[in-house]
KEKE-3310 file (N, C-alpha, C; in steps of 0.2 Angstrom, whole numbers, plus 5000, padded with zeros to 4 digits):
npx = (5004:5003:5012:5002:5004:5003:5012:5020:5025:5015:5003:5003:5002:4989:4982:4983:4976:4963:4961:4957:4946:4928:4915:4904:4890:4889:4887:4890:4891:4893:4895:4904:4907:4918:4924:4915:4915:4928:4926:4918:4927:4937:4930:4927:4940:4943:4946:4937:4934:4932:4920:4911:4896:4891:4882:4879:4877:4873:4867:4861:4848:4842:4849:4846:4832:4833:4841:4834:4826:4835:4848:4865:4882:4893:4895:4901:4904:4904:4909:4905:4892:4884:4870:4869:4876:4884:4881:4867:4864:4872:4865:4852:4855:4859:4848:4840:4844:4854:4869:4879:4894:4901:4910:4917:4922:4933:4938:4943:4955:4962:4961:4949:4939:4927:4931:4929:4915:4909:4912:4905:4892:4890:4899:4911:4923:4936:4941:4953:4952:4960:4973:4968:4967:4964:4971:4976:4966:4957:4966:4968:4955:4953:4963:4958:4945:4949:4956:4947:4938:4947:4949:4937:4932:4923:4912:4904:4888:4876:4866:4871:4867)
npy = (4994:5011:5024:5036:5045:5062:5074:5065:5058:5050:5056:5069:5068:5062:5073:5081:5073:5074:5087:5087:5080:5079:5090:5083:5072:5064:5049:5042:5027:5021:5013:5017:5031:5039:5037:5043:5056:5059:5057:5068:5079:5075:5078:5092:5096:5094:5082:5074:5080:5097:5107:5096:5088:5080:5067:5059:5043:5032:5020:5005:5003:5016:5022:5013:5017:5030:5029:5024:5034:5045:5049:5046:5052:5045:5032:5027:5014:5005:4988:4978:4981:4986:4983:4974:4966:4975:4972:4971:4985:4988:4980:4986:4999:4996:4990:5001:5006:5016:5023:5024:5026:5014:5011:5001:4998:4992:4986:4974:4961:4959:4945:4942:4947:4945:4949:4946:4942:4954:4963:4956:4958:4971:4981:4994:4996:4994:5000:4997:4999:4997:5003:5016:5033:5049:5057:5052:5044:5051:5054:5041:5037:5047:5044:5032:5035:5044:5036:5027:5035:5040:5028:5024:5035:5044:5057:5068:5063:5068:5083:5099:5113)
npz = (5000:4996:5004:5012:5022:5029:5020:5013:4997:4991:4998:4994:4980:4980:4985:4974:4964:4970:4967:4955:4953:4949:4955:4966:4972:4987:4997:5012:5021:5036:5052:5061:5072:5073:5060:5052:5056:5052:5039:5035:5038:5029:5017:5018:5017:5004:4998:4991:4980:4975:4982:4982:4989:5004:5012:5026:5034:5047:5048:5041:5037:5037:5027:5015:5014:5010:4999:4988:4983:4981:4971:4971:4966:4971:4982:4998:5006:5022:5023:5033:5044:5059:5058:5048:5033:5020:5007:5004:5003:4991:4981:4982:4977:4964:4959:4958:4946:4945:4940:4950:4958:4967:4981:4992:5009:5022:5038:5039:5035:5020:5014:5021:5015:5003:4989:4975:4975:4979:4968:4959:4963:4960:4966:4963:4968:4981:4996:5008:5024:5034:5044:5042:5046:5054:5047:5035:5028:5019:5008:5004:4999:4989:4980:4976:4970:4960:4952:4947:4941:4930:4924:4919:4913:4919:4924:4936:4940:4944:4944:4949:4959)
capx = (5000:5007:5012:4998:5004:5004:5019:5023:5024:5008:4998:5004:4999:4982:4979:4983:4971:4958:4959:4955:4939:4923:4910:4899:4886:4892:4885:4895:4887:4897:4893:4909:4906:4924:4926:4910:4918:4934:4924:4916:4933:4940:4926:4929:4947:4943:4948:4932:4932:4930:4912:4906:4892:4891:4877:4882:4872:4876:4862:4860:4841:4840:4853:4842:4826:4834:4845:4828:4824:4840:4854:4872:4888:4898:4894:4907:4900:4908:4907:4902:4888:4880:4863:4869:4881:4882:4879:4860:4865:4874:4859:4847:4857:4859:4841:4837:4846:4858:4876:4883:4901:4900:4917:4917:4928:4932:4944:4945:4960:4960:4959:4943:4934:4926:4932:4926:4908:4908:4912:4899:4886:4890:4903:4915:4930:4937:4947:4955:4952:4966:4977:4965:4968:4960:4976:4977:4961:4955:4970:4968:4949:4954:4966:4953:4940:4953:4958:4941:4935:4951:4949:4930:4930:4917:4911:4898:4881:4870:4866:4873:4864)
capy = (5000:5017:5028:5042:5049:5069:5076:5059:5058:5048:5061:5075:5066:5061:5080:5083:5070:5076:5093:5085:5076:5084:5091:5076:5071:5058:5047:5038:5024:5018:5013:5020:5038:5042:5037:5047:5062:5059:5058:5075:5082:5074:5081:5099:5097:5093:5075:5071:5085:5103:5108:5090:5088:5074:5065:5054:5038:5027:5014:5002:5004:5023:5023:5010:5020:5036:5028:5022:5040:5050:5046:5049:5050:5040:5029:5024:5009:5000:4982:4975:4985:4983:4981:4970:4966:4980:4969:4973:4992:4987:4977:4991:5004:4993:4989:5007:5007:5021:5021:5027:5023:5011:5009:4997:4998:4987:4986:4967:4959:4957:4938:4940:4951:4941:4954:4944:4942:4961:4965:4952:4960:4978:4986:4996:4996:4992:5003:4995:5005:4995:5009:5023:5038:5055:5062:5049:5041:5055:5053:5035:5037:5052:5040:5026:5039:5047:5030:5025:5040:5040:5022:5024:5041:5047:5063:5068:5061:5072:5090:5103:5120)
capz = (5000:4995:5009:5012:5027:5027:5018:5009:4990:4990:5001:4989:4974:4981:4985:4966:4961:4972:4964:4947:4954:4948:4961:4966:4978:4990:5003:5017:5026:5041:5059:5066:5072:5071:5053:5049:5057:5048:5031:5035:5037:5022:5012:5020:5015:4997:4996:4987:4974:4978:4981:4983:4995:5007:5017:5032:5036:5052:5048:5033:5036:5035:5019:5010:5014:5006:4992:4983:4980:4979:4967:4973:4962:4974:4989:5001:5011:5026:5021:5039:5048:5065:5056:5042:5028:5015:5000:5003:5000:4984:4978:4982:4972:4957:4957:4955:4939:4945:4939:4955:4959:4974:4984:4999:5013:5028:5042:5039:5031:5012:5013:5024:5011:4997:4984:4969:4976:4979:4962:4955:4965:4958:4969:4958:4970:4988:4999:5014:5030:5039:5045:5041:5051:5051:5042:5029:5024:5014:5003:5000:4995:4984:4975:4973:4966:4954:4947:4945:4936:4924:4920:4916:4909:4922:4928:4940:4937:4947:4943:4955:4959)
cpx = (5005:5006:5008:4999:5005:5012:5023:5021:5017:5002:4998:5001:4991:4979:4978:4977:4965:4955:4956:4948:4933:4919:4905:4895:4888:4889:4890:4891:4893:4895:4898:4909:4912:4926:4921:4912:4924:4932:4922:4922:4937:4936:4927:4935:4948:4945:4943:4929:4930:4923:4908:4902:4891:4885:4880:4876:4876:4872:4861:4852:4839:4844:4848:4835:4827:4837:4839:4826:4829:4846:4860:4877:4891:4895:4900:4903:4905:4905:4903:4899:4885:4873:4863:4875:4879:4881:4872:4860:4867:4869:4854:4849:4857:4852:4837:4839:4852:4865:4881:4889:4900:4908:4915:4923:4927:4939:4947:4951:4958:4958:4952:4937:4933:4925:4928:4918:4906:4907:4906:4893:4885:4894:4908:4923:4930:4943:4948:4955:4957:4971:4974:4966:4965:4965:4978:4972:4958:4959:4969:4961:4949:4958:4962:4948:4943:4954:4952:4938:4940:4950:4942:4928:4924:4917:4906:4892:4876:4871:4868:4870:4869)
cpy = (5006:5021:5035:5046:5057:5070:5071:5061:5056:5053:5067:5074:5065:5068:5083:5080:5072:5083:5093:5082:5081:5085:5086:5077:5064:5056:5042:5035:5020:5018:5016:5027:5041:5042:5042:5054:5064:5061:5065:5080:5081:5078:5089:5101:5096:5087:5072:5075:5091:5104:5102:5090:5081:5073:5059:5050:5033:5021:5012:5004:5010:5024:5019:5014:5027:5034:5026:5028:5045:5046:5050:5047:5045:5038:5026:5020:5005:4993:4978:4981:4982:4980:4977:4971:4971:4978:4971:4980:4991:4985:4983:4997:5002:4991:4995:5010:5013:5019:5024:5023:5020:5008:5006:4998:4994:4987:4978:4966:4958:4950:4937:4944:4947:4946:4952:4944:4949:4964:4962:4955:4968:4983:4988:4996:4995:4996:5001:5000:5002:5001:5016:5027:5044:5059:5058:5045:5044:5054:5046:5034:5042:5048:5035:5030:5041:5041:5028:5029:5040:5034:5021:5030:5044:5053:5063:5067:5065:5080:5094:5111:5125)
cpz = (5000:5002:5008:5018:5025:5026:5013:5002:4988:4992:4996:4983:4975:4982:4978:4963:4963:4969:4957:4947:4952:4955:4960:4972:4980:4996:5006:5021:5030:5048:5064:5067:5071:5064:5050:5050:5053:5041:5030:5034:5031:5016:5012:5017:5008:4994:4991:4982:4977:4977:4982:4990:4997:5012:5020:5034:5041:5052:5041:5032:5033:5028:5014:5009:5009:4999:4986:4980:4978:4976:4970:4967:4964:4981:4992:5007:5015:5024:5027:5043:5054:5063:5049:5038:5022:5009:4999:5001:4993:4980:4977:4977:4965:4955:4955:4948:4939:4943:4944:4956:4966:4976:4991:5003:5019:5032:5043:5035:5024:5011:5017:5021:5005:4991:4977:4970:4976:4973:4957:4957:4963:4961:4963:4961:4978:4990:5006:5019:5036:5039:5043:5047:5049:5047:5036:5025:5019:5007:4999:4996:4989:4978:4972:4968:4959:4949:4944:4939:4930:4920:4916:4913:4912:4924:4932:4936:4938:4945:4950:4954:4961)
residu = (UNK:UNK:UNK:UNK:UNK:UNK:UNK:UNK:UNK:UNK:UNK:UNK:UNK:UNK:UNK:UNK:UNK:UNK:UNK:UNK:UNK:UNK:UNK:UNK:UNK:UNK:UNK:UNK:UNK:UNK:UNK:UNK:UNK:UNK:UNK:UNK:UNK:UNK:UNK:UNK:UNK:UNK:UNK:UNK:UNK:UNK:UNK:UNK:UNK:UNK:UNK:UNK:UNK:UNK:UNK:UNK:UNK:UNK:UNK:UNK:UNK:UNK:UNK:UNK:UNK:UNK:UNK:UNK:UNK:UNK:UNK:UNK:UNK:UNK:UNK:UNK:UNK:UNK:UNK:UNK:UNK:UNK:UNK:UNK:UNK:UNK:UNK:UNK:UNK:UNK:UNK:UNK:UNK:UNK:UNK:UNK:UNK:UNK:UNK:UNK:UNK:UNK:UNK:UNK:UNK:UNK:UNK:UNK:UNK:UNK:UNK:UNK:UNK:UNK:UNK:UNK:UNK:UNK:UNK:UNK:UNK:UNK:UNK:UNK:UNK:UNK:UNK:UNK:UNK:UNK:UNK:UNK:UNK:UNK:UNK:UNK:UNK:UNK:UNK:UNK:UNK:UNK:UNK:UNK:UNK:UNK:UNK:UNK:UNK:UNK:UNK:UNK:UNK:UNK:UNK:UNK:UNK:UNK:UNK:UNK:UNK)
# end
């Protein structure tokens, strides 16, 4: 894994990549209040694209109620949640027909996450949160978003006012 600690080449490059991301609507689903707070900070610092708007969810049930009616450009979902495994959220998003970018994350070790199954169900990427910290997680997610957008030639899907 590339070093994304502040001041490292990986961190500096991630900041440059984040500056090239389009303005997007982003949903973050995680049951860890600390990671949700970090996500707010990462967005405020521009790691998810300047001007991007974010909505935070700490419950799979609440997220699934909302995502049926509101489309997001990107969702970042914790793989294992207290109220269920997030594959239900992936299924729900894909059933709406939305082309939302779905990135899953988990503190589980790579060999504990069924990556192939996640991609078969419709996930677009996986970002390990092993080693996530308030000062480096945004850089790791910015890197994943940038790479996905470059590979797939994607821009923001939702209109911004």
